N, C-alpha and C positions, 0 to 999 in steps of 0.2 A: 933916922928912919931905916938906914941900912942895918943898924944894930937889931932893931925889932924884927926885920925880915930874917936875919940870920938866926935869931932865937926861935922863930916859928919853924924854920927848916930843921933846926936841931931837935925841937920837940917832936916833930912829925917823924923824923928818922929814928929817934930814940924810942918812940912808941912802937914803931914797926918791929924793933928788936926785942922790946920788953914785953909787950902784950902777947897773950897766948894767940896762937895762929887761928884758933876757932872763935875768937871773941865776937866776931861778926858773921859767923858761918851762915846763919839763917838770913840775915838782912843784906849781906854783901856778896853772896854767891851769885853768879850769873846763870841765866836760863840757857841751857845747851840745846834743848829740843829733842824730840822723839827720835830723830835720826841718830843722834849721839847715843842716847840710852839704848836704842834698839840694836846697836852693833853687838852688844853683849847679852841682850835679853831676847834673843830670837831663836835659840835652839831648844830642842826638847830637854836637854840636860839643864838648861837654865829655866825651864818651866814655860817656854813659849809665850812669855809675857807680851812681846811685840804683836804676835798674831792675835792674841786675846784682845788686845787694845784695838787693833785694826778692824776686827770683826764686831766691835762694840759700837754702841751709839755715841760713846764718848768721842770717838775719832771723827764723828760727823757733827758734833755739837756746834761748831762755828758755822758750818755750812747751813744749818737750820736758820741761822740769822740772816742769810742771804735770800730768804724766800719772801714773797709778797705778804704771806700771812704773818710772818714775824714782824715785818715793817708796819703792817696794819696795827698789830698789838702794841708795838713800841710807840708808834706815833700817837696813839690814843693816850698813852701814859705820859710821854715826855715831849712829843713833837719831833723826835729824832728817829732816823733810820736805826734798825736794830743793831747793826754792826758799829754804830757810833754811840750807842747807849750803854754807859757803864753798868746800869742795872741789868742789862742783858748779858753783857760781856763777863760780868763777875762769875757767872756760872757756865758760860759757853766757851771760855778761852783762858789760857794761861798767859801771863806776861804782857797783857794789853796795856797795863798801867804802870809799868816799871821804867825807870831811867834807861834810855837806849844803851848806856854804857854797861848795863847789866843784862844785855841780850847777846848771846853768842851768834856767830855767823850762820849756824845751821838752824837756829830757832825760828819757827814760824807760828805766829799767833793763829793763823788759819788751820793749824793742826788741832785746834779745839782743846778739849779736856784731855790733857796728855800726862805723861809720867810725872812731870814736875808740878802739875796742878795739885796732886795729892802728896807727893814725896819731897817737895821743896826744890828750889833752884839747885841744879846739880853740879856746878863747876867745882865745888869743894870736895865732892865725894865720887866723882865719875870714874876715877882711875880704878883699874882692876885691883891693884894692890890695896886700895882703901876699901873697895866693895867686898873684898874677901874677909874683912873684919867688920862685922856689923856694928860693934861698939865704936870703932874708929869712924865708920861711915856716918853714924848718927852724930858723933862729935863734930864732924865736918859739914853737917847740914842735912843729912838724910832724915826725913820725917817718917816715922812709923807710928800710925795712930793707934792709941790704946783703945779707943772706942770708935771703931770704923763706922758703925751705923750712925752715930751722932755726927761724925764728920760728913758723911754722905748727905745727911739731912740739912746741911748748911746750904745746899742747892736744891735738893729734892724735897721741897716743902711748899705749903700753900701760898707763900709769898709770890711764887711763879704764877703768872696769869694763865698759863696753860697746864697747871698742875693736875696730875691724875694721882690717885692713891699710890703711894710708894710702898711697895712690898719688899722691904730690905732683904730678907732671906732669899726670896726668889730672884731678885736682881743681883745679889752678891754672887750667886752661883754662876751667873753669866760673865762676871768680870773678875772673880777671884783669881789670883795669880801667884800662888806660893811657889817658892823654889823647891824642887824635889830634894829629898835628903839622899846623900850618898853620892 
């Protein structure tokens, strides 16, 4: 029995040194939270991404689940309160369904649709040295969608019981957050 345990430990340790560091970047990064992302993404030089998010409905998405109206809609569909319903949470919150070991100390589900909802869990790419190299950041888990409209429509679609026509171009102007050049 001891021999088998030693073999398992050896294989795990060997895999750590042999497998590429980014082999599980997407699935094993932890969620850091908007506070961590916002530290570097709050200045004019960085494009004011934090303020754009703070002023958006995305930052309030979870809070809408705390309303009586949301509970009424959710209970009709599933019998659950909106904040307990995965069908609601999937579009109103990040990280609600991940292993607690993959949630950083500053991450709060209550922050709603935040940076990591769209860009992937950030522990692997959060450092300044990695973020300065887009290819490296993507290799370590940063998600940059090639079809942003299609991605947005994974939530903004008629599946939502409170869906209103989604005008992507109009809405994108409100949330677009490119980093300025230079």
